[in-house]
Every structure is written in structure tokens, then in C-alpha cells.
VOLO-82414 format. One line per 3 residues: number of its first residue (from 1); their letters; for each residue x negated, y negated, z negated of N, C-alpha, C, O. Coordinates in nm, 2 decimals, always signed. Last residue first. Layout:
N
NUM = A = X,Y,Z,X,Y,Z,X,Y,Z,X,Y,Z | ...
END
This chain:
40
40 = AVA = +1.14,-0.40,-1.21,+1.29,-0.42,-1.25,+1.30,-0.42,-1.40,+1.41,-0.44,-1.45 | +0.88,-0.31,-1.21,+0.91,-0.46,-1.19,+1.05,-0.49,-1.24,+1.08,-0.59,-1.30 | +0.91,-0.04,-1.24,+0.83,-0.11,-1.34,+0.86,-0.26,-1.33,+0.86,-0.33,-1.43
37 = AGA = +1.05,+0.03,-1.01,+1.12,+0.04,-1.14,+1.04,-0.04,-1.25,+1.10,-0.09,-1.34 | +0.85,+0.00,-0.82,+0.96,-0.09,-0.82,+1.04,-0.09,-0.95,+1.09,-0.19,-0.99 | +0.68,+0.21,-0.90,+0.63,+0.08,-0.90,+0.74,-0.02,-0.90,+0.74,-0.12,-0.98
34 = EEP = +0.85,+0.43,-0.85,+0.81,+0.40,-0.99,+0.75,+0.26,-1.00,+0.78,+0.19,-1.10 | +0.88,+0.41,-0.57,+1.00,+0.40,-0.66,+0.96,+0.37,-0.80,+1.03,+0.29,-0.87 | +0.62,+0.46,-0.47,+0.68,+0.33,-0.46,+0.81,+0.31,-0.55,+0.83,+0.20,-0.60
31 = PVG = +0.41,+0.65,-0.70,+0.52,+0.64,-0.60,+0.58,+0.50,-0.59,+0.59,+0.44,-0.70 | +0.07,+0.62,-0.73,+0.19,+0.58,-0.79,+0.30,+0.57,-0.68,+0.29,+0.50,-0.58 | -0.16,+0.67,-0.58,-0.11,+0.78,-0.67,+0.02,+0.75,-0.73,+0.08,+0.83,-0.80
28 = PQP = -0.29,+0.34,-0.60,-0.30,+0.48,-0.54,-0.25,+0.58,-0.64,-0.28,+0.58,-0.75 | -0.03,+0.11,-0.70,-0.16,+0.16,-0.71,-0.17,+0.30,-0.64,-0.07,+0.37,-0.64 | +0.21,-0.05,-0.48,+0.18,+0.04,-0.59,+0.03,+0.08,-0.58,-0.03,+0.08,-0.48
25 = TVR = +0.30,-0.36,-0.43,+0.21,-0.26,-0.37,+0.17,-0.17,-0.48,+0.09,-0.21,-0.57 | +0.59,-0.54,-0.39,+0.52,-0.46,-0.48,+0.43,-0.36,-0.40,+0.48,-0.29,-0.32 | +0.74,-0.85,-0.36,+0.66,-0.75,-0.29,+0.58,-0.67,-0.38,+0.49,-0.73,-0.46
22 = FAA = +1.06,-0.96,-0.45,+0.92,-0.93,-0.49,+0.86,-0.83,-0.40,+0.93,-0.73,-0.36 | +1.31,-1.21,-0.46,+1.25,-1.10,-0.39,+1.10,-1.08,-0.43,+1.03,-1.18,-0.45 | +1.61,-1.31,-0.61,+1.47,-1.32,-0.60,+1.42,-1.19,-0.53,+1.48,-1.09,-0.53
19 = LID = +1.90,-1.51,-0.68,+1.84,-1.40,-0.60,+1.69,-1.42,-0.60,+1.64,-1.53,-0.58 | +2.14,-1.57,-0.91,+2.00,-1.61,-0.87,+1.94,-1.49,-0.80,+1.93,-1.38,-0.86 | +2.49,-1.65,-0.89,+2.38,-1.55,-0.89,+2.25,-1.61,-0.85,+2.24,-1.71,-0.77
16 = TDK = +2.69,-1.82,-0.85,+2.61,-1.84,-0.97,+2.49,-1.74,-0.98,+2.41,-1.75,-1.07 | +2.84,-1.74,-0.63,+2.77,-1.87,-0.62,+2.67,-1.89,-0.74,+2.58,-1.97,-0.73 | +2.77,-1.39,-0.60,+2.85,-1.50,-0.64,+2.77,-1.63,-0.63,+2.65,-1.62,-0.61
13 = TEY = +2.75,-1.11,-0.37,+2.69,-1.21,-0.45,+2.79,-1.32,-0.49,+2.89,-1.35,-0.41 | +2.88,-0.79,-0.40,+2.89,-0.92,-0.33,+2.84,-1.03,-0.42,+2.88,-1.04,-0.54 | +2.78,-0.45,-0.36,+2.78,-0.57,-0.44,+2.79,-0.70,-0.36,+2.72,-0.71,-0.26
10 = EPT = +2.75,-0.23,-0.21,+2.88,-0.29,-0.20,+2.89,-0.42,-0.29,+2.99,-0.49,-0.29 | +2.49,-0.13,-0.27,+2.52,-0.19,-0.14,+2.65,-0.27,-0.13,+2.66,-0.36,-0.05 | +2.29,-0.15,-0.52,+2.44,-0.13,-0.51,+2.48,-0.20,-0.38,+2.50,-0.32,-0.38
7 = YYT = +2.02,-0.02,-0.68,+2.07,-0.07,-0.55,+2.22,-0.04,-0.54,+2.26,+0.07,-0.54 | +1.96,+0.09,-0.92,+1.90,-0.04,-0.89,+1.95,-0.10,-0.76,+1.93,-0.22,-0.74 | +2.07,+0.34,-0.94,+2.14,+0.23,-1.02,+2.08,+0.10,-0.99,+2.13,-0.01,-1.03
4 = LKY = +1.92,+0.51,-0.80,+2.04,+0.47,-0.74,+2.11,+0.36,-0.81,+2.19,+0.29,-0.76 | +1.70,+0.58,-0.96,+1.68,+0.47,-0.86,+1.81,+0.43,-0.79,+1.82,+0.32,-0.73 | +1.79,+0.80,-1.11,+1.79,+0.67,-1.17,+1.78,+0.56,-1.07,+1.83,+0.45,-1.09
1 = D = +2.02,+1.04,-1.02,+1.89,+0.98,-0.98,+1.89,+0.84,-1.03,+1.97,+0.76,-0.98
END
């Protein structure tokens, strides 16, 4: 399943990583996973 490659819970951040958060509201009829994949 492709969405499993976007989330790695065992990943540990490094001092050089840049973290960002986005709020995505999918259009009607679009699954949340698809909307998130479009942003990624």
C-alpha cells in the first residue's frame, strides 16, 4: 500500500531536518489519503 511509505513511525529526526505541517481539506469525493499524497 503506497500510503505506508509516507509515514515511518520509527524515524528519528536529525538536527538538520526541516519539519513542516500542512492541513489538507480534500474536495468532496476525494479520499483524504489521495489529497495528502498530492501534497507530498
